[in-house]
N, C-alpha and C positions, 0 to 999 in steps of 0.2 A: 388367792383368795380362801377364806376359811370356809369350811363346810358348815351347813345348817346345824347339824348337830353338835358341832364344837361350839357355835355361838350360842345356842340354846344351854349346853352344859355350862359355859362361862357364866351366863346369866342366872342359872340355877346355882352356880357355885357362889355367886356374889350375894344372894339372899341368904344362903347358908353361913357365910362368913359374917354377914352383918349380924345375924341372929347370935353366933358364936363370939362376936367382938375380935374376929381375926382380921386386923387391919392389913396384914402382909398380902393376903388374898386380894384385898380391894385395892392396894397400892399397885399390885401387877395387873390388875384387870383394868384400871382406869389409865387413859392416856394423859400425858403431861398437860395438854391443852382441854382437858375436861371440863364440861360445863353442865351444871345442874340447875334445873327450873322446876317449881312447883307454884301453885297459887300464892304461896307466902314467901318464897325465895325465888326470885327470877335472876337467871344468868349468874348463879354463884360459880366462881372458878373452883378448882380443886382444892385449894386452901379453904376457900369459904365453905366448901361441902365438909369438910373434915371439921371445921369449927362449928357449924350450925347443926349438921345432921348426925355426925358420928357420936356424940354423946348418947344418942339412943340407941347404939349398938350394944350387943353383948347382953342383952335382957332376955335371951331365951325365947324370942318371938317364934311362932310356927308359921309358915307360909304354905298355904294350900293353893296351888295353881288351878284357876279356873280356865285359863286359856295361855297358850304360849304360840305365837305366830312369828315366823320370820318373813319379812317382806324387803327385798333388797338389801340395803345396809342396816336395817332396824330389826329389833325383836321387840314385839309388843306382848306384854304380860299383863293379865289381869290376875290378882290374887285376892284371896281373904287372909288376913292375918289375925293370929290371936296373940294377945299380949299376956304377960305372966298374971295378970289381975283377972284374966279371962275375958277382957273386953275383945270384940271382934269388929273388924272393918274390912272394907273392901276397896282397893284401889286398882288404876290401870296406869301402867309405866311404858313409855317409849324409850328403849335403849338403841342409840344409834352406834354403830362400830366404824372405825376406821382401822382397816386391817382386822387384827386379832385383839384390839382393845377397844374398850367403851369410850367413846369420845363425848357423848351427850346422853344425859338422862332428862326425861320430861315426866313429871308426876301429876296425875290427874286424881285428886281426891275422890273417894267414893262416898260410902255411907256405912252407918254402923250395921252390923249383922247380928242378928239376935238369934 
């Protein structure tokens, strides 16, 4: 079993890699049977995630974590993201781990932050 701080570090690393466009980090963090869901994309597989979501990576987003909680095999993160143009928003995501890899991500969209 992976220690809490390791899972929290993996999650923080995933956000940093997304902002930097570092797909190698994401590839290693996500399990082969990875599933991604959000209000607009339900149950995307790994390939679907990279097709639909990855084009938004590497745009220098800044993620400020409001909360990071580990509960069992899940890490729950609420963050405020700032995009390159200055727009800010808040989301909550639940990342489920299978061993040391993320097997599922559920995204709950928040609101614009001014």
